N, C-alpha and C positions, 0 to 999 in steps of 0.2 A: 152710886157710882156713875160717874159721867161716861157716856158712850163715846167711843173712839170716833173722831171726825171722819175717819175713812170708812167706817161702818155706815154713817149716814150718807156719804157720797155713794156708796155701793147700793144702798137702798133707792136713792134718787136715780141711779144709772139704770137699774132694773125696772123700776116703776115708769120713769119718764122716757128713757132713751130706747131701751130695748122693747119692753112690752107696750109702751105707750098707752097705759091703763085709761080707760074711758070713764067719764062721769057716770055714776049710778050702776056700774058693773059689779059682779061678784068676783072676788079674788081670794082663792084658797092659798093660805100660807102654811106649808107643811114643814115642820122642823122639830128638832129636839132641844132639850134644856140647855145643851152646850152652846147653842146659837141664840140664847135668850136676848143679848143685845141687838142682834140683827133682826130677830123677830119683832122686837119692839120698834126699831127704826123702819121696817117695812110696814108694819100696822099703822104707824103714825103717817107714813107717806101715802098709803092707800086712802086713808080718811082725807089727807090734804088734797087729793086730786078728786074727792067727791065720790070715791067708790066704796064699796062695802067689804071689809076684811072678814074672811072666814077662816078661823084658826083651827089648825090640825096639829096639836102638839103631842109629841111623843116623849117617853121617859127611857132612860138607859135600861138595858136588860130585858125589855119587853119581848124582843124577838126570841131570845133563848128561852124564855118563860113559855111563850106560845108553843114552840116546838117540843118542849119538855112535857107539857100537860095536855096538849091538843089531842083529841081523839080523831078517828078517821072523819067523822061527820063535821068536825071543825076545819080540817084541812080542805074538805071538799065544799064548804059552805061559800057560796058567792057573796061578797060584801055589797049587798044590794043598797044598803043605806048610804055607803060611801059612793057607790055608782050614781045614786040620785043626786048627791051633792055635786059630783063632777059634771054630771050633765046639765046642772043648773048654774054652773059657774062659767065665767068668760076667760078667766086666767088662773094658772096653776103655778105656784112658785114652790119648789122643792129645795131645801137647804141641806147641803151635804156636810154633815159632821159625824162624829163618833165618840164614844166613851172608851169602848174596848173593841178594837178592830178584829180581835179573835173570838168574839162573843159566840159566834156560830160555828166555830171549828169542829166541834164534836157532834154537831147535829147530823142526822141521817140525811145525806144528800138526796135521796129519793123523795123524802118529805118536802124538802125545799123545791124540788123539781115539780112535784104534784101540786104544790101551792101556787107556783108560778103559772102553771096551765090554768088553774082556776081564775086567778087575778089578771091574767094577760089581757082580756078584753078592755079593762080599764086603762092599763098601760098603753095598749094600741090606740085607744081613743085619745088620750092626752098627747101622745107623741105624733099622731098622724092626722087628726082632724083639726087642722090649723084654722079652717074657716068657722069652726065652732068654739074652739078653746085654744088660747096661746099659753105656752108653758115656758118656764125657765128653771133649769136646775143650776144652783149656784154654789160654788165652793166657799167655805167660810172657815177661818182658823180656829183650831181647837187643840188641846194638849195631846190627845191620842194620835191625831194625824200628824202632829209635829214630831212625835216620837217615832212614828213610822218613817217619817222623811228624814230622821236623824238630825234634827234641828232643835234649837231652844224654841220656846213659844214665841218669843220676840222675833227670832230669825224667821220663823214660819209665818208670822203675821206679815213681815215685810215682803216675804215671797208671794204670799196669796194676794195681798192688796197690790203688789207690783204687777202681778199677772192679770188682774181683773180691772184695775183703774188705769186704763191706757187711752191714748187717742185713737178710738176706734174708727173714726173717719179716715185718718191717715193710714193706719194699718190695714184697714179694709181695702183700700186701693190696691195694695200689694197682693192681698189674698185674692182679690177678684181677678187679677191678671193670670193667676194659676187656674183658678176655677174656669176661666174662659178658655184656657188651653185645653183642658180636659173635656170641656163641652164639645170640642171638635173631634175627640178621639174615639177609637173603636176597640183598641186592643192594648192591654198593659202587660209588660213582662218585667217581673222583679228578678234581678240576677246579681249575684255576688256572694259574700260570705253567708253561708247557711241558708241560702235561698236560690231556688230556680223555679219560679212559679209564673204561670201565664193565665190570663182570663180575659174575656170580652167584656166590654162595658157599653151601656147606652149613654154615650157621652153627653148627649143633649140634656140629660137628667142629672148631671153632676151638680152638686150644690156647695156653697160655702155656709158657714155657721154664724154669719154676721147678724142674724136676727136675735141672737141671745137665748137660743134654745138650751145651750150649755154655756155657763160662764165660769171660768174664762172662755172666750171664744178663741179661734185660731186653728181651723182645719178646713180642708176641702174633702168632700166625701162623695161616694157614689156606690151603686150596687152592681157587683159583678153579674153578668148573665148566669142564671142559676146553674145550668149544666156545663159551664165552659171552663172551670178551673182545672188545670192540669199541671202536675209537678209537685213540689214539696217546699216546705218552709220550716225552720227551726227558730223559735223566738228566744231573744236574748234576756228579756225581762220576764219575771214571773207574772202570771195572771191571778188575780185574786177575786173571788166571788164568795159571798156568804161566809167571810172569815177564813176561807180555805185558800192557801197559797200553792198554786200549781207551777212547778218550775221545769225549765228545759223542755217545753212543749214542742213536739215535732209532729207535724201533720203532712200526710201525703194524700193528694187528690187525684181522682179519676172521674171524668165526666161530671165535674162539679162537686162530687161527695168525698168527704174524708173516708178513705179505704184502710189506712193504717194511721196509728197514732202512739205516741209514747210520752212519758213525763218522768223525771227523776223523783218527783215528790207528788203525792196525791193524784196518781194516775187513775185510781178508781173514780175519783170525782170527775175527772176529764171524761172518762167513759160514760158516767151518768149524764153529764151535760150533753154529750154528742147523741145520747139515746133518748133525750127528752121527748122528742117527737120525730116525725118524718123529715122535717126540714131543718132540724138543729144541727145536722152535719154538713150543711151547705153554707156558703158564705153569703151573708146578708149585707155586708158593708165593707169597702175598701176606703180607709181614710188616710190623710196625709197630715202630719203636724206642722204648724206654722207659726206658733206663738214665740216671739223673740225673747220674752221674759221667763219662759219655762224652759230651763236648761238642765234640770236635775230630775231624775227618777225619784218619785216620792211614794209610790205604792198607792197613789190615788189616781185612778183612771181619768177623773174629770180634769186633771192637770197633765198626767203622763201622756195622754193621746194627742196632746198639743205640742210636745217636744219638737222643735226643728230638727230635721234630719231623721225622723222616725215615720213609720207608717203603722197602721193598726188594721186587723182584720176582725170582723165581727161574725161569729158563728150564729146562725139563726135568722131572726127577723130582718127583712129589708124594709126601710122606710118607705112610706107611700110616695113621698116627694122624689124618691130615687126610682120609682116604678113598681115598688112592692113586689108581689109574686112569690116571695119566700116567707110565708107566714109561719111563725114559730113562737113557742112560749118563752124562748130565750133571745136575748140580743147580748152576747158575751164578747166584749172587745179585748183583743190581745195585741200588745204593742211590740214591735220589732225595730231595732236600730238598723238604719240603712246607711250609716256613715262609712261602711265598707262594701257598699253595694250600689246598684243603679236602678233608677226607674226608667223604663223604655216605653214610650207611648207611640204606637203605630211605627215601630221600627227605628225611632230616633230617641237618643238618650236626652231626657229632659232634666233629670237629677242624677248627679254622681257624687258620692262621698257626702251627701247631705246638702250639696250646693246646686242651686238651680242653673240650668244651661238652656235658657230660652232665647 
């Protein structure tokens, strides 16, 4: 079966434009069988630039099988072989697909949290050590995610490729204007429907995502000062992690920490996430969505956090580029619609009803 030409274009975009893969380097390609055409296209393009593809291929249902049969020593075993592979690679490409988005729904959330604690050093290394390894997490169309997005597979393919295959030089100029504004800022106030939350930022460390760490790109992000968040927020969209959908999340902050929380569905899972470690109840990231081709909530965070007129807060880890300081086993992004609210930067409204006022 012939590979969709858009798949080949996406592979070239990742290898040549975003990662700029160098000759004779090692490139980990991590994906599942739903993304087989994209894995093939990436594999070929890595070879084409003279680099070495290292394939890490997964199968559907392995996650649920692991948690069903894993003993305590399995959960706590550090994956040293994979750690060795990562430490000897210069690039890591993770492909985001799924066969069953609810595969992990009935797994004990404590087991998931415990395993995340064990494997977090590898995640931290891949996400934060950009001088040693460059990564790209890439969205790719598949039937399960199309169903979650309430689209046909053909519609979802058009949506995904439309979001990722853009003129990133042109769009990047618009995104950089916003990141430049926040780099001069010190204090953010989110105010409007279902939110009254304030926090300080180290504006000089605000970033855009135009290096392709997550594709599609289209956000500006920064780390709130750890102890500064005061107020409350209720999220309009569900947060999904490990197959569990947590809805109507409401968080109240005092001195940076979540002191009250509620959810109408899977509240116990929210509690487990907040109690993962001492930093998981603090905000590690404040992000602003800016991709004009992502206009619909799809239950896939890789796309949903880029919706124009939304923000997202991540509980847990703060990225090293944003100043770090909040080390945690989790980094859980939750998206909020701001089209009935304002973003106020240092006392000035910079966005209202999803429209920029700069």
